C-alpha positions as CSV (number, residue, x, y, z in Angstrom):
1,M,29.8,-36.1,-25.9
2,T,27.3,-33.5,-24.7
3,D,24.0,-33.2,-26.5
4,Y,23.4,-29.8,-28.1
5,V,20.3,-28.0,-26.7
6,S,18.9,-25.4,-29.0
7,N,17.7,-22.0,-27.7
8,S,14.2,-23.0,-28.6
9,A,14.2,-25.6,-25.9
10,L,15.2,-23.1,-23.2
11,E,12.6,-21.7,-20.8
12,K,13.0,-18.4,-19.1
13,L,11.8,-18.5,-15.5
14,I,11.5,-16.4,-12.4
15,L,12.3,-17.9,-9.0
16,T,11.5,-16.2,-5.8
17,L,12.0,-17.5,-2.3
18,S,11.9,-16.4,1.3
19,C,13.0,-18.3,4.4
20,P,14.7,-17.8,7.8
21,D,18.2,-16.5,7.1
22,R,21.2,-18.8,7.6
23,P,24.4,-19.5,5.7
24,G,24.4,-21.5,2.5
25,I,21.1,-20.5,0.9
26,V,22.5,-18.8,-2.2
27,Y,25.0,-21.7,-2.7
28,S,22.2,-24.3,-2.4
29,V,19.9,-22.5,-4.9
30,T,22.6,-21.8,-7.5
31,K,23.9,-25.3,-7.2
32,V,20.5,-26.7,-8.2
33,I,20.3,-24.4,-11.1
34,S,23.8,-25.0,-12.4
35,E,23.5,-28.8,-12.1
36,N,20.4,-28.8,-14.2
37,S,21.5,-26.9,-17.3
38,G,20.4,-23.6,-15.8
39,N,21.9,-20.2,-16.6
40,I,21.3,-17.3,-14.2
41,I,20.4,-14.1,-16.0
42,Q,19.8,-11.9,-12.9
43,S,19.9,-12.5,-9.2
44,Q,19.0,-10.2,-6.2
45,Q,19.1,-11.0,-2.5
46,F,18.2,-9.3,0.7
47,G,18.7,-10.5,4.3
48,D,16.5,-8.5,6.8
49,P,18.3,-8.2,10.2
50,D,15.1,-7.1,11.8
51,T,12.9,-10.1,10.9
52,G,15.8,-12.6,10.4
53,Y,14.4,-13.6,7.0
54,F,16.2,-14.0,3.7
55,F,14.7,-13.0,0.3
56,M,15.8,-13.9,-3.2
57,R,14.7,-13.3,-6.8
58,V,16.4,-15.1,-9.7
59,E,15.8,-14.8,-13.5
60,L,17.2,-17.9,-15.3
61,E,16.9,-19.9,-18.4
62,T,17.0,-23.7,-18.6
63,S,16.0,-26.8,-20.6
64,Q,15.3,-28.7,-17.4
65,R,12.5,-26.9,-15.6
66,A,11.0,-29.9,-13.9
67,E,14.4,-31.0,-12.5
68,I,15.1,-27.4,-11.2
69,E,11.6,-27.2,-9.6
70,A,12.1,-30.5,-7.8
71,G,15.5,-29.5,-6.6
72,I,14.4,-26.0,-5.4
73,A,11.4,-27.5,-3.6
74,Q,13.8,-29.8,-1.7
75,V,16.2,-27.0,-0.9
76,V,13.4,-24.6,0.3
77,S,11.8,-27.3,2.4
78,S,15.1,-27.9,4.2
79,Y,15.3,-24.1,5.0
80,E,11.6,-24.1,6.1
81,G,10.8,-21.4,3.5
82,Q,8.5,-20.8,0.6
83,Y,9.1,-20.3,-3.1
84,L,7.5,-19.6,-6.5
85,I,8.7,-20.5,-10.0
86,D,6.9,-18.9,-12.9
87,E,7.5,-18.3,-16.6
88,L,9.3,-15.0,-17.2
89,G,6.9,-12.5,-18.8
90,R,3.7,-14.5,-18.4
91,P,0.8,-12.1,-18.0
92,L,-1.4,-12.6,-14.9
93,R,-5.1,-13.0,-15.3
94,T,-6.5,-9.9,-13.7
95,I,-9.8,-8.3,-12.7
96,I,-9.9,-4.5,-12.3
97,M,-12.6,-3.2,-9.8
98,V,-13.9,0.3,-10.1
99,S,-16.6,2.7,-8.9
100,K,-17.0,6.1,-10.7
101,E,-13.5,7.6,-11.0
102,G,-11.9,6.4,-14.2
103,H,-8.4,7.8,-14.2
104,C,-6.7,4.6,-12.9
105,L,-8.8,2.2,-15.0
106,T,-8.1,4.2,-18.2
107,D,-4.4,4.4,-17.4
108,L,-4.1,0.6,-16.7
109,L,-5.9,-0.4,-19.8
110,Y,-3.8,2.0,-21.9
111,R,-0.6,0.8,-20.5
112,Q,-1.6,-2.8,-21.0
113,R,-2.5,-2.2,-24.7
114,Y,0.5,-0.1,-25.6
115,Q,3.2,-0.6,-23.0
116,D,2.8,-4.3,-22.1
117,L,2.0,-3.9,-18.4
118,G,2.0,-7.6,-17.9
119,I,-1.7,-8.3,-17.1
120,E,-4.4,-10.1,-19.0
121,V,-7.6,-8.2,-18.0
122,V,-10.4,-10.7,-18.1
123,A,-13.1,-8.3,-16.7
124,V,-13.7,-4.9,-15.3
125,V,-16.1,-5.1,-12.3
126,G,-17.9,-2.0,-11.1
127,N,-20.4,-1.3,-8.3
128,H,-21.7,1.4,-10.6
129,P,-22.2,1.3,-14.4
130,D,-20.5,4.6,-15.1
131,L,-17.2,3.1,-16.5
132,A,-18.7,0.5,-18.7
133,P,-17.9,2.6,-21.8
134,V,-14.2,2.7,-20.9
135,A,-14.0,-1.1,-20.6
136,Q,-16.0,-1.5,-23.8
137,F,-13.6,0.8,-25.7
138,Y,-10.8,-1.5,-24.8
139,G,-12.8,-4.7,-25.6
140,I,-12.9,-5.8,-22.0
141,P,-16.1,-7.4,-20.5
142,F,-17.8,-5.1,-17.9
143,L,-19.7,-6.6,-15.0
144,C,-21.8,-4.4,-12.8
145,I,-22.3,-5.7,-9.3
146,P,-24.1,-3.2,-7.1
147,V,-23.2,-3.3,-3.5
148,T,-25.4,-2.3,-0.5
149,A,-25.4,-3.4,3.1
150,E,-28.1,-5.9,2.3
151,T,-26.4,-7.3,-0.9
152,K,-22.7,-7.2,0.1
153,A,-22.5,-11.0,0.8
154,Q,-24.2,-11.8,-2.5
155,A,-22.0,-9.3,-4.4
156,E,-18.8,-10.8,-2.9
157,A,-20.1,-14.3,-3.8
158,Q,-20.4,-13.2,-7.4
159,L,-16.9,-11.9,-7.3
160,V,-15.5,-15.1,-5.9
161,A,-17.3,-17.1,-8.5
162,L,-15.8,-14.9,-11.2
163,V,-12.3,-15.3,-9.7
164,E,-12.7,-19.0,-9.8
165,S,-14.3,-19.4,-13.2
166,E,-11.8,-17.1,-14.9
167,R,-8.8,-18.4,-12.9
168,V,-8.0,-14.9,-11.7
169,E,-4.6,-14.3,-10.2
170,L,-4.7,-10.6,-9.4
171,V,-7.4,-8.2,-8.4
172,I,-6.8,-4.5,-8.7
173,L,-8.9,-2.0,-6.8
174,A,-8.6,1.0,-9.2
175,R,-10.4,3.5,-6.9
176,Y,-13.0,0.9,-6.0
177,M,-14.9,2.7,-3.2
178,Q,-16.1,-0.3,-1.3
179,I,-14.6,-2.2,1.6
180,L,-13.9,-5.8,1.1
181,S,-15.0,-8.2,3.9
182,D,-12.4,-9.7,6.2
183,K,-13.3,-13.1,4.8
184,L,-12.7,-12.0,1.2
185,C,-9.4,-10.3,2.1
186,E,-8.2,-13.5,3.7
187,R,-9.2,-15.6,0.7
188,L,-7.4,-13.3,-1.8
189,A,-4.5,-12.4,0.5
190,G,-1.4,-11.2,-1.4
191,N,-3.3,-10.9,-4.7
192,V,-5.3,-7.7,-4.2
193,I,-3.7,-4.3,-4.8
194,N,-5.3,-1.1,-3.7
195,I,-4.5,2.6,-4.4
196,H,-5.5,5.6,-2.3
197,H,-4.2,9.1,-1.5
198,S,-1.5,9.3,1.0
199,F,-3.2,11.8,3.4
200,L,-4.2,8.9,5.6
201,P,-4.7,8.9,8.6
202,S,-5.4,12.6,8.2
203,F,-8.3,13.8,6.1
204,K,-10.4,10.7,6.2
205,G,-13.8,10.4,4.6
206,A,-15.4,12.4,1.9
207,R,-13.5,15.1,-0.1
208,P,-10.0,14.5,1.2
209,Y,-8.4,17.0,-1.3
210,A,-10.8,19.7,-0.1
211,Q,-9.8,19.0,3.4
212,A,-6.1,19.1,2.5
213,H,-6.6,22.4,0.6
214,T,-8.2,23.9,3.6
215,R,-5.2,22.9,5.8
216,G,-2.7,24.2,3.2
217,V,-0.8,20.9,2.6
218,K,2.4,21.2,0.7
219,L,2.8,17.5,-0.4
220,I,0.2,15.3,-1.9
221,G,0.8,11.7,-2.9
222,A,-0.5,8.1,-3.3
223,T,0.1,4.7,-1.8
224,A,-0.4,1.3,-3.4
225,H,-0.6,-1.6,-1.0
226,Y,-1.8,-5.2,-0.7
227,V,-5.3,-5.4,0.8
228,T,-5.8,-6.9,4.2
229,A,-8.6,-7.0,6.8
230,D,-7.0,-3.9,8.4
231,L,-8.4,-1.1,6.2
232,D,-5.8,0.8,4.2
233,E,-3.0,-0.7,6.4
234,G,-1.8,-3.6,4.2
235,P,1.9,-4.0,3.2
236,I,3.0,-1.0,1.1
237,I,4.3,-1.7,-2.4
238,E,4.9,1.8,-3.8
239,Q,4.4,5.5,-2.9
240,D,5.1,8.8,-4.5
241,V,4.4,12.5,-3.8
242,T,4.3,15.8,-5.7
243,R,4.8,19.2,-4.2
244,V,2.0,21.8,-4.3
245,T,1.7,25.4,-3.2
246,H,-0.9,27.9,-2.0
247,R,-1.6,28.7,-5.7
248,E,-3.3,25.4,-6.4
249,S,-7.1,25.2,-6.0
250,T,-8.9,22.1,-4.7
251,K,-9.5,21.1,-8.4
252,D,-5.8,21.4,-9.1
253,L,-5.0,19.2,-6.1
254,V,-7.4,16.5,-7.3
255,A,-5.9,16.6,-10.8
256,Q,-2.3,16.3,-9.4
257,G,-3.3,13.7,-6.9
258,Q,-5.0,11.5,-9.6
259,D,-1.8,11.7,-11.7
260,V,0.2,10.4,-8.8
261,E,-2.3,7.7,-8.2
262,R,-2.0,6.5,-11.8
263,R,1.7,6.3,-11.7
264,V,2.0,4.6,-8.3
265,L,-0.7,2.0,-9.1
266,A,0.8,1.1,-12.5
267,Q,4.3,0.7,-10.9
268,A,3.0,-1.5,-8.1
269,V,1.1,-3.7,-10.6
270,K,4.2,-4.0,-12.8
271,W,6.4,-5.0,-9.9
272,H,3.8,-7.5,-8.7
273,V,3.4,-9.2,-12.1
274,Q,7.1,-9.5,-12.5
275,H,7.3,-11.2,-9.0
276,R,9.5,-8.4,-7.6
277,V,7.5,-8.0,-4.4
278,L,7.9,-10.4,-1.5
279,L,6.0,-10.1,1.7
280,N,8.0,-9.5,4.8
281,G,5.5,-9.5,7.7
282,H,3.7,-6.2,7.5
283,R,6.2,-4.8,5.0
284,T,7.4,-5.8,1.6
285,V,10.8,-6.4,-0.1
286,V,10.7,-4.9,-3.6
287,F,13.5,-6.0,-6.0
288,S,13.1,-3.0,-8.3
């Protein structure tokens, strides 16, 4: 006679994995799940013919998490891959880093409070004090860490200490106008998301929207990507554009560009915390 397992004993999990592609991967994974009282709710797969890698994301429920984790670890090891198993819907402990522009910060904190973005913001870190009132409005601690050429190493040491003490899993650069050192990028690889306008590599430096207006651009947009040591060249998570005409002033372009930045960053964060983004070399696989 089979023992009855109540729904309260079930855990809802997310499994992601990537490995060199070869026959039998899906069968091996689903076999482990089914043999350990697992029920697959959703499953997505992608085999990249260019890189020869296979990617998979599974939402499941089970009363035997430990057994499934052990079985999946063995399977993925045999395929020389990597995997992650996490609780479905668990918010990631997050730091948001800012400078003086508050549109992305305000949007993220609003979405988290009212739309369940999936992050637990443990602190807002700014290299200027300007946005402290925004963090305080939402009841989030604000830490001002000024950055100069002379204090950059000390400032990053403070940030690392905060990441460790608060068990931070995600860092969001919400228009943080400082460049992270190569060492810090490597330490936080795959866990830092940045947002910037999509004019790059054109219109670099100060006042990019003014430069774009002068050149009469017809599309403006934004890019959210993982941060790497290669400035603004990390794996892209999400992008979007909006069309503009000769009627828009520089001020109009800035306003529309900031709106796109908000949307793109929020979407990238949401996909990341739901474990829908898997690294594929210099690219990403996004199971949207």
